[in-house]
C-alpha positions in Angstrom: 110.8 128.6 101.5 108.1 125.9 102.1 110.5 123.3 100.5 109.6 119.3 100.5 111.7 116.3 98.9 109.9 113.1 98.5 109.3 110.3 96.3 107.3 111.0 93.1 106.4 108.9 90.1 106.7 111.0 87.4 103.1 110.7 85.7 103.4 113.6 82.3 105.8 116.0 80.7 105.2 118.3 78.7 107.6 120.9 77.2 107.1 124.9 78.6 108.1 127.9 77.2 112.3 127.6 75.5 113.9 125.3 78.9 111.6 124.3 81.1 109.1 121.5 81.5 105.8 121.4 83.3 105.7 118.2 84.9 102.8 116.1 86.3 104.1 113.8 89.3 102.2 111.5 92.1 103.5 111.5 95.3 102.5 109.3 98.7 102.2 112.6 100.9 100.4 115.0 98.8 98.7 112.9 95.5 98.9 113.8 91.8 100.5 117.7 91.3 102.1 119.4 88.6 105.2 121.6 88.7 107.6 123.4 86.8 111.3 122.7 86.1 113.1 125.7 85.3 115.6 124.8 82.8 114.6 121.2 83.2 115.2 120.9 78.9 119.0 121.9 79.6 119.8 121.1 82.9 122.1 118.4 83.0 123.0 118.9 87.2 119.6 119.4 88.8 117.1 117.0 86.5 119.8 114.3 85.0 118.1 111.7 83.7 115.4 111.3 86.3 112.2 113.6 84.4 111.1 110.9 82.4 108.1 109.0 82.2 107.3 106.9 84.6 110.1 107.0 86.5 110.8 107.3 90.4 112.6 110.0 91.9 113.3 111.9 95.2 111.7 115.1 94.2 112.5 118.5 95.8 109.7 121.2 95.2 108.4 124.1 96.7 104.8 124.0 97.2 103.1 127.6 96.4 100.6 129.1 98.5 97.9 129.7 95.2 97.3 127.9 91.9 98.1 124.4 90.9 101.7 125.0 90.1 104.6 124.4 92.1 109.0 125.2 91.5 110.5 121.9 91.0 113.7 122.8 92.0 116.3 118.9 92.0 115.6 115.4 91.5 117.6 112.4 92.1 116.4 109.0 90.2 115.6 105.6 92.3 113.9 103.7 89.9 113.9 104.5 86.2 111.4 101.4 85.7 113.5 100.4 81.8 111.3 97.2 81.3 108.6 99.8 81.6 109.6 100.4 77.9 111.0 97.4 76.7 107.9 96.1 74.7 104.8 97.6 73.3 102.5 95.6 75.6 104.4 96.6 78.9 104.4 100.5 77.7 100.9 100.8 77.0 99.8 99.0 80.4 102.3 101.4 82.2 100.6 104.6 80.5 96.6 102.9 81.1 97.6 102.8 84.6 98.6 105.8 85.0 95.5 107.7 83.2 93.3 105.5 85.6 95.2 107.0 88.8 94.3 110.4 87.6 90.9 110.1 86.7 90.7 108.5 90.4 92.9 110.6 92.0 92.2 114.6 90.8 94.8 117.2 91.7 96.0 117.2 95.3 94.0 114.4 96.6 96.3 112.3 98.6 96.2 108.4 99.3 99.0 106.6 99.9 98.1 103.4 99.6 97.2 104.5 95.9 101.1 105.5 95.3 102.2 102.3 97.0 100.0 100.9 93.9 101.2 102.1 91.3 105.1 101.7 92.5 104.7 98.1 93.0 102.6 97.7 89.9 105.1 99.2 87.7 108.1 97.0 89.7 105.9 94.3 88.7 106.1 94.9 85.3 109.4 95.9 85.1 110.4 92.5 85.8 108.4 90.9 83.1 105.4 90.0 85.4 102.1 88.8 83.1 100.2 91.8 81.9 96.9 90.3 81.7 97.1 89.1 85.1 98.8 92.8 86.1 95.6 94.6 84.3 93.2 92.5 86.3 95.1 93.4 90.0 95.8 96.8 89.2 92.1 97.7 88.0 90.0 96.2 90.8 92.1 97.5 93.6 92.5 101.2 92.5 88.8 100.9 91.4 88.1 100.1 95.1 90.8 102.5 96.6 89.3 105.6 94.1 85.4 104.5 96.3 84.2 102.3 93.3 84.6 98.5 95.2 81.8 95.8 93.6 80.0 94.6 96.5 79.9 91.0 96.4 78.5 90.4 99.3 75.0 90.0 98.5 72.1 89.8 95.7 71.2 93.0 95.2 67.5 91.4 94.3 66.4 89.3 96.9 69.2 90.6 99.4 70.3 87.1 100.3 74.2 86.8 101.5 76.3 85.0 98.5 77.8 82.4 100.4 80.6 81.3 97.6 78.3 78.7 95.8 77.0 78.8 92.9 77.3 81.7 89.6 76.6 85.2 90.0 75.5 87.9 88.1 77.1 91.6 87.7 75.2 94.6 87.7 76.8 97.5 86.1 74.2 99.8 86.6 74.5 99.2 90.8 78.0 98.0 91.0 77.1 94.6 92.9 75.9 91.1 92.2 73.1 88.9 91.8 72.5 85.2 92.2 70.9 83.4 89.1 67.5 83.3 90.9 66.9 86.9 90.2 68.7 87.7 86.9 70.7 86.0 84.1 73.7 86.3 82.3 73.9 88.1 79.6 76.8 90.7 77.6 76.0 93.9 79.5 75.4 91.0 83.1 78.7 88.6 82.9 78.4 86.1 85.2 81.2 85.4 87.5 81.6 81.2 89.2 82.6 81.4 92.8 86.4 80.6 92.8 86.3 84.0 90.2 84.1 86.0 93.1 86.6 84.8 95.9 89.5 85.9 94.2 88.1 89.4 93.2 87.1 90.1 96.8 90.6 89.6 98.1 92.1 91.4 95.2 89.9 94.3 96.2 90.6 94.7 99.8 94.2 93.4 100.2 97.3 95.0 99.3 99.3 94.9 96.1 102.2 92.3 98.0 100.2 89.6 99.2 98.0 89.8 95.6 100.3 90.2 92.9 101.7 86.4 92.8 97.5 85.4 92.8 97.0 82.3 91.1 94.5 83.5 88.5 93.5 81.1 86.3 92.6 81.9 82.5 88.8 81.3 82.9 88.9 83.7 86.2 90.7 86.4 83.8 88.0 86.1 81.0 85.4 86.2 83.7 86.8 89.6 85.1 87.8 91.2 82.0 84.4 92.1 80.8 83.0 93.4 84.5 85.8 95.5 84.7 85.4 96.9 81.2 81.4 97.6 82.0 82.1 98.5 86.0 84.8 101.4 84.9 83.4 102.6 82.1 79.7 103.4 83.8 81.0 104.4 87.1 84.0 106.7 85.5 81.5 107.6 82.6 84.6 106.9 80.3 86.2 104.8 77.9 90.2 105.2 78.9 92.1 106.5 75.7 94.6 103.8 76.3 92.7 101.0 76.7 92.3 100.7 72.8 96.4 100.0 72.8 95.4 97.0 75.0 92.5 94.8 73.4 
């Protein structure tokens, strides 16, 4: 039997047959997976209180040689993150984080840093972190890990390196910045101040543990939000379904 035990975040749960559950979960070792919990809707011993949305569990599952579905044997609860369900804004942001993770990391694509990002973001949100700041931190880091990092090094027009002085313009079609001599600010090309660019550069390349307390001002948040709305919709070619609950 090819059985593994690893920490896993429960992403989605669906009733499957008369008593089973179809579970989507995210692990650090094998990325996002799907599995069937036989008798999961009735078992109080093998799956007691741990197959709930957003829970961090120690999950025992059997790898299948063919197909996408695995067999879930048992699990133990590590952290239920009750704060994620404490109010609508926290619940909506947690759901948004799950949806973005699913889009950026298809089934079976492994990324330990993404697992740690999702886990630590849930920890911070569970403790009552500011949702608008958490959303920006998560979006920027997740997009970077998914291969969609915004290039902040130089102007895409003239090629001049950005030295951290003056405002720049975000170009969504290229995922880069342009200087004010080459481009003008507009709704589809929003501007960023030098402090915002500096903060964004750090967020994109630094682990969560070092940026979760980043001093993002209201001005930085107001500049970054439209940039990532444009960047994400263009790069992943869709608007997240859960985004409407965060407006």
